Phi, psi and omega in degrees: 000134181294149180277137178266124181283144175286156182304315185288348178264350182271333189248160178298139176256141177295142181223118177235108182287153171282134180256144184294341181265008180248086179205159172225132175241129181249115176237123180301122180100348179236125181296135183298327185286350177267359178278114185273309179223153177209136177274143173283156184295149173226156176224160179232137176248137174289154176249127178255126181257126180252125174274123180224107183053249181254016185232146172252130177248147178242135175228162180285135176260216181289144177257151181222130175281127181281154177297152175242157178250133177234132177249131180246147164286152177243081180289165177293311177223125353283142184290122175293322179297321179294318179298319179294315181295326175299320178290317180298320181296340175290334179261329180205122176266112187292334181286313183266342183081007182283135174262144183267170176282146180302327180297337180270321186262344177278133182233154170267130183246136178248132182235121180247133166267137185252149175277183185295338180253015177089006179280150181279116182253347179207144179225133171244135172243118178264113185265138177069039183277145174210162181280119176260342176204140177227129176241113186277015174078178179236152176262143186216116180295333184278350182243101185264359186248330184282133177288154177288140179232160178239132179249125181247142168253121181252132175253141182214162184281313181201161178237140178238131182248138176228158176243152184299324184285355175270163182290349182294329183255345184247137170271164178300324179299315180296322180297316180293320181295326181285332180288000000 
């Protein structure tokens, strides 16, 4: 007997891709508009190999969230370098050599992917993030047009992802306003 197709499988579905230039990253102490590029989170899982009689089985071991790279513009005002150094000084004060408490230098970072009209369609929260490496860029007399940038490597404990169509990102008021 022939299979009857469901209505939603017969017709074209709308498809709107997420674009890489539609995002907002919120880091406490760093203005969102100076964030030039940001990588989305990635993770790696260890593989555990189990020897069992004449067979080897593989299972997932511990997972680890990989570091992400964020590039900032370094405007004159507000200084991106100053904002980064303020954050770095919470973990290590270079003059005194004092190291800070994790509760002071670890921050939660929110990363939003935006839809075509600027609505938030995806949210990542990076918990316990801190700067593990900072590159303040290079100055070059031969290049008079490119702005100076700062490249940060951020290490974090875990990432949590939410989507806009879930109740986690929308209040009831926002839902009613969109209808």
